[in-house]
C-alpha positions as a Python dict, from the first residue, in 0.01 Angstrom:
ca = {
    (1, 'M'): (0, 0, 0),
    (2, 'K'): (-258, -228, -187),
    (3, 'M'): (-281, -12, -514),
    (4, 'C'): (-362, -99, -881),
    (5, 'K'): (-372, -391, -1093),
    (6, 'D'): (-25, -369, -1218),
    (7, 'D'): (337, -220, -1115),
    (8, 'A'): (293, 67, -1360),
    (9, 'G'): (-38, 151, -1273),
    (10, 'A'): (68, 163, -900),
    (11, 'S'): (358, 357, -984),
    (12, 'I'): (143, 645, -1175),
    (13, 'A'): (-117, 644, -878),
    (14, 'A'): (157, 692, -606),
    (15, 'A'): (335, 975, -809),
    (16, 'L'): (6, 1173, -880),
    (17, 'L'): (-116, 1117, -525),
    (18, 'A'): (208, 1254, -380),
    (19, 'H'): (156, 1527, -630),
    (20, 'Y'): (-200, 1582, -513),
    (21, 'D'): (-105, 1626, -169),
    (22, 'A'): (133, 1881, -209),
    (23, 'H'): (-107, 2052, -474),
    (24, 'A'): (-463, 2001, -432),
    (25, 'R'): (-708, 2271, -550),
    (26, 'D'): (-918, 2413, -227),
    (27, 'L'): (-1272, 2371, -355),
    (28, 'P'): (-1552, 2474, -162),
    (29, 'W'): (-1718, 2095, -192),
    (30, 'R'): (-1366, 1946, -140),
    (31, 'I'): (-1217, 1786, 192),
    (32, 'S'): (-823, 1857, 148),
    (33, 'P'): (-614, 1537, 104),
    (34, 'A'): (-443, 1625, 475),
    (35, 'A'): (-805, 1658, 646),
    (36, 'R'): (-940, 1317, 473),
    (37, 'Q'): (-629, 1132, 582),
    (38, 'A'): (-667, 1256, 924),
    (39, 'G'): (-1041, 1105, 906),
    (40, 'A'): (-1248, 1377, 774),
    (41, 'V'): (-1549, 1228, 584),
    (42, 'P'): (-1683, 1368, 271),
    (43, 'D'): (-2060, 1452, 275),
    (44, 'P'): (-2201, 1289, -2),
    (45, 'Y'): (-2494, 1547, -59),
    (46, 'R'): (-2219, 1810, -144),
    (47, 'V'): (-1999, 1571, -337),
    (48, 'W'): (-2315, 1502, -558),
    (49, 'L'): (-2441, 1850, -595),
    (50, 'S'): (-2106, 2006, -700),
    (51, 'E'): (-2073, 1674, -958),
    (52, 'V'): (-2401, 1754, -1124),
    (53, 'M'): (-2315, 2138, -1136),
    (54, 'L'): (-1994, 2064, -1276),
    (55, 'Q'): (-2125, 1860, -1568),
    (56, 'Q'): (-2014, 2055, -1886),
    (57, 'T'): (-1959, 2395, -1661),
    (58, 'T'): (-1618, 2539, -1533),
    (59, 'V'): (-1503, 2513, -1146),
    (60, 'A'): (-1522, 2916, -1167),
    (61, 'A'): (-1884, 2914, -1320),
    (62, 'V'): (-2010, 2672, -1047),
    (63, 'T'): (-1851, 2782, -733),
    (64, 'G'): (-2084, 3069, -625),
    (65, 'Y'): (-2390, 2867, -736),
    (66, 'F'): (-2271, 2569, -508),
    (67, 'E'): (-2236, 2816, -226),
    (68, 'R'): (-2554, 2974, -268),
    (69, 'F'): (-2730, 2635, -275),
    (70, 'T'): (-2581, 2492, 21),
    (71, 'S'): (-2648, 2816, 228),
    (72, 'R'): (-3017, 2752, 96),
    (73, 'W'): (-3062, 2409, 127),
    (74, 'P'): (-2792, 2254, 367),
    (75, 'T'): (-2898, 1904, 318),
    (76, 'V'): (-3056, 1686, 42),
    (77, 'E'): (-3404, 1651, 261),
    (78, 'A'): (-3392, 2075, 250),
    (79, 'L'): (-3353, 2056, -122),
    (80, 'A'): (-3591, 1785, -177),
    (81, 'A'): (-3890, 1999, 19),
    (82, 'A'): (-3798, 2309, -218),
    (83, 'A'): (-4046, 2438, -435),
    (84, 'D'): (-3968, 2309, -819),
    (85, 'E'): (-3962, 2700, -913),
    (86, 'E'): (-3749, 2802, -643),
    (87, 'V'): (-3472, 2565, -727),
    (88, 'L'): (-3504, 2632, -1087),
    (89, 'A'): (-3472, 2980, -1032),
    (90, 'A'): (-3169, 2915, -811),
    (91, 'W'): (-3017, 2729, -1112),
    (92, 'A'): (-3091, 3028, -1364),
    (93, 'G'): (-2736, 3113, -1533),
    (94, 'L'): (-2590, 2785, -1473),
    (95, 'G'): (-2707, 2633, -1780),
    (96, 'Y'): (-2839, 2284, -1915),
    (97, 'Y'): (-3139, 2306, -1725),
    (98, 'A'): (-3229, 1940, -1750),
    (99, 'R'): (-2967, 1903, -1468),
    (100, 'A'): (-3194, 2118, -1216),
    (101, 'R'): (-3469, 1909, -1298),
    (102, 'N'): (-3290, 1602, -1236),
    (103, 'L'): (-3146, 1729, -949),
    (104, 'I'): (-3492, 1780, -792),
    (105, 'A'): (-3615, 1419, -838),
    (106, 'C'): (-3291, 1285, -736),
    (107, 'A'): (-3324, 1495, -398),
    (108, 'R'): (-3657, 1359, -334),
    (109, 'S'): (-3576, 1011, -429),
    (110, 'V'): (-3292, 999, -183),
    (111, 'A'): (-3499, 1173, 76),
    (112, 'S'): (-3827, 954, 24),
    (113, 'D'): (-3670, 610, -66),
    (114, 'H'): (-3334, 596, 91),
    (115, 'A'): (-3397, 823, 465),
    (116, 'G'): (-3190, 1079, 316),
    (117, 'R'): (-2886, 876, 276),
    (118, 'F'): (-2706, 832, -52),
    (119, 'P'): (-2657, 454, -172),
    (120, 'D'): (-2247, 388, -126),
    (121, 'S'): (-2185, 171, -429),
    (122, 'E'): (-2218, 270, -832),
    (123, 'A'): (-2495, 20, -897),
    (124, 'G'): (-2687, 215, -640),
    (125, 'L'): (-2621, 542, -704),
    (126, 'R'): (-2659, 469, -1084),
    (127, 'A'): (-3055, 360, -985),
    (128, 'L'): (-3119, 717, -862),
    (129, 'P'): (-3329, 962, -1107),
    (130, 'G'): (-3099, 1146, -1343),
    (131, 'V'): (-2746, 993, -1213),
    (132, 'G'): (-2576, 859, -1501),
    (133, 'D'): (-2237, 648, -1536),
    (134, 'Y'): (-2010, 956, -1453),
    (135, 'T'): (-2206, 1064, -1188),
    (136, 'A'): (-2260, 742, -1009),
    (137, 'A'): (-1887, 666, -1015),
    (138, 'A'): (-1763, 995, -904),
    (139, 'V'): (-1969, 999, -585),
    (140, 'A'): (-1900, 656, -534),
    (141, 'A'): (-1523, 720, -533),
    (142, 'I'): (-1508, 1074, -371),
    (143, 'A'): (-1781, 1023, -112),
    (144, 'F'): (-1753, 666, -18),
    (145, 'D'): (-1388, 571, -131),
    (146, 'R'): (-1508, 305, -394),
    (147, 'P'): (-1259, 222, -657),
    (148, 'A'): (-1431, 348, -937),
    (149, 'A'): (-1298, 486, -1267),
    (150, 'V'): (-1384, 825, -1298),
    (151, 'V'): (-1393, 993, -1616),
    (152, 'D'): (-1454, 1350, -1697),
    (153, 'A'): (-1323, 1572, -2000),
    (154, 'N'): (-1018, 1643, -1829),
    (155, 'V'): (-967, 1276, -1721),
    (156, 'E'): (-1052, 1189, -2046),
    (157, 'R'): (-760, 1419, -2192),
    (158, 'V'): (-507, 1295, -1919),
    (159, 'V'): (-584, 907, -1995),
    (160, 'A'): (-554, 959, -2379),
    (161, 'R'): (-224, 1140, -2355),
    (162, 'L'): (-69, 891, -2082),
    (163, 'F'): (-129, 615, -2311),
    (164, 'A'): (-105, 804, -2635),
    (165, 'I'): (-478, 657, -2758),
    (166, 'E'): (-482, 792, -3100),
    (167, 'T'): (-864, 669, -3169),
    (168, 'P'): (-1087, 986, -3236),
    (169, 'L'): (-1369, 1059, -2972),
    (170, 'P'): (-1616, 920, -2888),
    (171, 'A'): (-1505, 552, -3004),
    (172, 'A'): (-1190, 591, -2779),
    (173, 'R'): (-1423, 627, -2487),
    (174, 'A'): (-1412, 259, -2412),
    (175, 'E'): (-1036, 228, -2422),
    (176, 'I'): (-1006, 545, -2200),
    (177, 'R'): (-1231, 417, -1913),
    (178, 'A'): (-1041, 71, -1944),
    (179, 'R'): (-714, 226, -1875),
    (180, 'T'): (-851, 493, -1626),
    (181, 'A'): (-947, 190, -1408),
    (182, 'Q'): (-625, -14, -1471),
    (183, 'I'): (-454, 293, -1309),
    (184, 'T'): (-721, 356, -1018),
    (185, 'P'): (-571, 241, -689),
    (186, 'Q'): (-777, 32, -454),
    (187, 'E'): (-656, 302, -165),
    (188, 'R'): (-769, 673, -192),
    (189, 'P'): (-1000, 602, -495),
    (190, 'G'): (-1169, 923, -446),
    (191, 'D'): (-823, 1148, -383),
    (192, 'F'): (-692, 987, -715),
    (193, 'A'): (-1006, 1088, -913),
    (194, 'Q'): (-974, 1444, -789),
    (195, 'A'): (-618, 1437, -857),
    (196, 'M'): (-666, 1335, -1210),
    (197, 'M'): (-933, 1590, -1266),
    (198, 'D'): (-686, 1859, -1126),
    (199, 'L'): (-397, 1771, -1332),
    (200, 'G'): (-621, 1808, -1651),
    (201, 'A'): (-775, 2146, -1519),
    (202, 'T'): (-415, 2283, -1439),
    (203, 'L'): (-125, 2127, -1623),
    (204, 'C'): (-259, 1889, -1857),
    (205, 'T'): (-452, 2156, -2032),
    (206, 'V'): (-607, 2132, -2377),
    (207, 'R'): (-346, 2379, -2542),
    (208, 'N'): (19, 2445, -2398),
    (209, 'P'): (9, 2121, -2166),
    (210, 'S'): (276, 2224, -1870),
    (211, 'C'): (453, 1899, -1934),
    (212, 'L'): (762, 1993, -1755),
    (213, 'L'): (565, 2028, -1419),
    (214, 'C'): (355, 1724, -1460),
    (215, 'P'): (438, 1426, -1205),
    (216, 'L'): (325, 1189, -1478),
    (217, 'A'): (573, 1330, -1756),
    (218, 'S'): (811, 1028, -1751),
    (219, 'Y'): (514, 784, -1789),
    (220, 'C'): (326, 975, -2108),
    (221, 'M'): (374, 793, -2413),
    (222, 'A'): (206, 1113, -2581),
    (223, 'R'): (474, 1307, -2471),
    (224, 'A'): (741, 1069, -2582),
    (225, 'A'): (593, 1060, -2908),
    (226, 'G'): (561, 1451, -2943),
    (227, 'I'): (199, 1431, -2971),
    (228, 'A'): (57, 1522, -2666),
    (229, 'E'): (-147, 1820, -2767),
    (230, 'S'): (-299, 1666, -3016),
    (231, 'L'): (-481, 1425, -2783),
    (232, 'P'): (-755, 1346, -2769),
    (233, 'A'): (-847, 1336, -3125),
    (234, 'K'): (-1159, 1446, -3211),
    (235, 'P'): (-1390, 1454, -3521),
    (236, 'P'): (-1443, 1760, -3703),
    (237, 'K'): (-1714, 1985, -3545),
    (238, 'K'): (-2047, 1981, -3732),
    (239, 'P'): (-2173, 2342, -3806),
    (240, 'R'): (-2424, 2438, -3568),
    (241, 'P'): (-2769, 2558, -3735),
    (242, 'Q'): (-2907, 2871, -3695),
    (243, 'R'): (-3257, 2929, -3568),
    (244, 'N'): (-3474, 3263, -3540),
    (245, 'G'): (-3753, 3345, -3322),
    (246, 'T'): (-3913, 3616, -3092),
    (247, 'A'): (-3964, 3703, -2741),
    (248, 'F'): (-4237, 3942, -2631),
    (249, 'W'): (-4211, 4204, -2356),
    (250, 'I'): (-4578, 4273, -2233),
    (251, 'E'): (-4536, 4551, -1954),
    (252, 'Q'): (-4814, 4683, -1753),
    (253, 'D'): (-4837, 4892, -1449),
    (254, 'G'): (-4480, 4833, -1383),
    (255, 'Q'): (-4507, 4459, -1424),
    (256, 'V'): (-4383, 4234, -1721),
    (257, 'L'): (-4565, 3906, -1809),
    (258, 'L'): (-4367, 3590, -1732),
    (259, 'V'): (-4462, 3257, -1817),
    (260, 'Q'): (-4374, 2899, -1710),
    (261, 'R'): (-4220, 2711, -1964),
    (262, 'P'): (-4347, 2318, -2019),
    (263, 'G'): (-4181, 2117, -1781),
    (264, 'K'): (-4011, 1936, -2053),
    (265, 'G'): (-3787, 2055, -2344),
    (266, 'M'): (-3583, 2347, -2384),
    (267, 'L'): (-3547, 2524, -2072),
    (268, 'G'): (-3849, 2343, -1901),
    (269, 'G'): (-4007, 2467, -1619),
    (270, 'M'): (-3827, 2807, -1603),
    (271, 'R'): (-3971, 3143, -1600),
    (272, 'A'): (-3940, 3295, -1926),
    (273, 'L'): (-4081, 3591, -2140),
    (274, 'P'): (-4330, 3462, -2387),
    (275, 'D'): (-4181, 3340, -2737),
    (276, 'D'): (-4310, 3241, -3064),
    (277, 'G'): (-4232, 2862, -3051),
    (278, 'W'): (-3861, 2827, -3184),
    (279, 'S'): (-3685, 2516, -3075),
    (280, 'A'): (-3374, 2330, -3175),
    (281, 'R'): (-3557, 2212, -3500),
    (282, 'R'): (-3737, 2514, -3611),
    (283, 'N'): (-3759, 2890, -3627),
    (284, 'G'): (-4054, 3051, -3436),
    (285, 'D'): (-4350, 3174, -3618),
    (286, 'A'): (-4332, 3539, -3500),
    (287, 'V'): (-4681, 3497, -3389),
    (288, 'P'): (-4729, 3716, -3057),
    (289, 'P'): (-4909, 3570, -2772),
    (290, 'V'): (-5190, 3849, -2790),
    (291, 'T'): (-5337, 4053, -3059),
    (292, 'G'): (-5282, 4437, -3046),
    (293, 'Q'): (-4993, 4676, -3152),
    (294, 'W'): (-4644, 4546, -3122),
    (295, 'L'): (-4327, 4750, -3196),
    (296, 'T'): (-4032, 4549, -3286),
    (297, 'I'): (-3654, 4688, -3147),
    (298, 'D'): (-3346, 4716, -3307),
    (299, 'A'): (-3192, 4466, -3013),
    (300, 'A'): (-3180, 4117, -3130),
    (301, 'V'): (-3035, 3881, -2864),
    (302, 'S'): (-2778, 3606, -2978),
    (303, 'H'): (-2702, 3276, -2780),
    (304, 'I'): (-2525, 2959, -2859),
    (305, 'F'): (-2696, 2650, -2741),
    (306, 'T'): (-2494, 2312, -2739),
    (307, 'H'): (-2678, 2201, -3072),
    (308, 'F'): (-2763, 2536, -3249),
    (309, 'S'): (-2729, 2915, -3259),
    (310, 'L'): (-3062, 3128, -3168),
    (311, 'E'): (-3103, 3475, -3253),
    (312, 'L'): (-3402, 3633, -3069),
    (313, 'A'): (-3577, 3957, -3208),
    (314, 'L'): (-3779, 4159, -2933),
    (315, 'A'): (-4103, 4295, -2978),
    (316, 'L'): (-4283, 4533, -2734),
    (317, 'Y'): (-4664, 4553, -2637),
    (318, 'R'): (-4795, 4874, -2708),
    (319, 'G'): (-5188, 4771, -2703),
    (320, 'P'): (-5463, 4825, -2429),
    (321, 'Q'): (-5489, 4638, -2092),
    (322, 'I'): (-5489, 4262, -2137),
    (323, 'D'): (-5777, 4047, -1986),
    (324, 'K'): (-5707, 3802, -1673),
    (325, 'V'): (-5836, 3515, -1886),
    (326, 'V'): (-5596, 3574, -2143),
    (327, 'I'): (-5309, 3530, -1895),
    (328, 'E'): (-5441, 3238, -1728),
    (329, 'N'): (-5444, 3085, -2053),
    (330, 'L'): (-5071, 3176, -2130),
    (331, 'N'): (-5001, 3019, -1776),
    (332, 'G'): (-4860, 3380, -1709),
    (333, 'I'): (-4751, 3555, -1411),
    (334, 'W'): (-4700, 3938, -1357),
    (335, 'W'): (-4351, 4032, -1212),
    (336, 'P'): (-4248, 4383, -1108),
    (337, 'V'): (-3975, 4485, -1365),
    (338, 'E'): (-3765, 4625, -1104),
    (339, 'Q'): (-3718, 4310, -968),
    (340, 'I'): (-3673, 4131, -1249),
    (341, 'A'): (-3332, 3978, -1149),
    (342, 'E'): (-3492, 3789, -888),
    (343, 'A'): (-3735, 3644, -1146),
    (344, 'G'): (-3484, 3378, -1210),
    (345, 'L'): (-3495, 3363, -1560),
    (346, 'P'): (-3234, 3145, -1781),
    (347, 'T'): (-2935, 3350, -1969),
    (348, 'L'): (-3115, 3375, -2314),
    (349, 'F'): (-3405, 3568, -2139),
    (350, 'A'): (-3249, 3761, -1891),
    (351, 'K'): (-3045, 3901, -2195),
    (352, 'A'): (-3355, 3960, -2376),
    (353, 'A'): (-3517, 4128, -2087),
    (354, 'S'): (-3217, 4361, -2031),
    (355, 'A'): (-3235, 4485, -2386),
    (356, 'A'): (-3607, 4522, -2358),
    (357, 'I'): (-3600, 4748, -2043),
    (358, 'Q'): (-3344, 4965, -2230),
    (359, 'H'): (-3580, 5006, -2518),
    (360, 'R'): (-3904, 5020, -2373),
}
């Protein structure tokens, strides 16, 4: 069998694929090794969708979302035809909302510019909206069996340990990618990519790696040197800045005012409660969206974003009926309070709404 670029790489790939054949995880977007070897072909749409969802998110968190998305939008054409607000609402709670906006743009490009077919090469995939190096490599390998170096956080950890790469991240990434390419086989590269991901997720874990069970233990330079758990090396984390803001609950006749956030920026395009303009760079100004009587309740909501932490105070409106023109100027809509769970609020505002309902 034609494999990697050298004998050591071929041995590593063979050992890992044998382990994968026996222990592959059963995931809703994956075709099993046996089915694949029997001729089953992955659906590029499902592969792409899962890879977008899995970026910076766990398999456990993604599984339910993936099944709901593919049930509601079973093809890329169906997703492309969906309204933005419907997709964003379905994504709510999964986080990193720029991914959802990129998902919509990419689906529409595939549907309109590629007749509903994903390009089958890394270069072609990389040209799609929102598709970066990792996603292009993953879809090329898994969906089309192209020999691409697929490096996510799990693979990064496996390769750093396998070759005892002590250079701290992110500087080590070029070497890690080169080493991954070195051991990626020409045959079954899609299964190999998934096998590497499984190894990092189940055995070569961040803490307490299960080296005795690892099919690559005899090849692992970090294990031989007794430094496996310390790799990959990372620079000290910078403390997250603390930001403060206010969310505003305006309820009338059993309905709450929601607004559509701007398309770009934090939580872009999502439905949300009105707020006071907080961002990653500054605190909110505490100025309510309408004048009137407000009650600030003792129920602040805390939320951690990638680059900052937020404490969101809550203020409840106690004034008279609000004019329709004011609502239009806020780009607002009235939503039934009893159906707030169906509004597709991002996690931060879902927590704020829950707290407001308890105190209203």
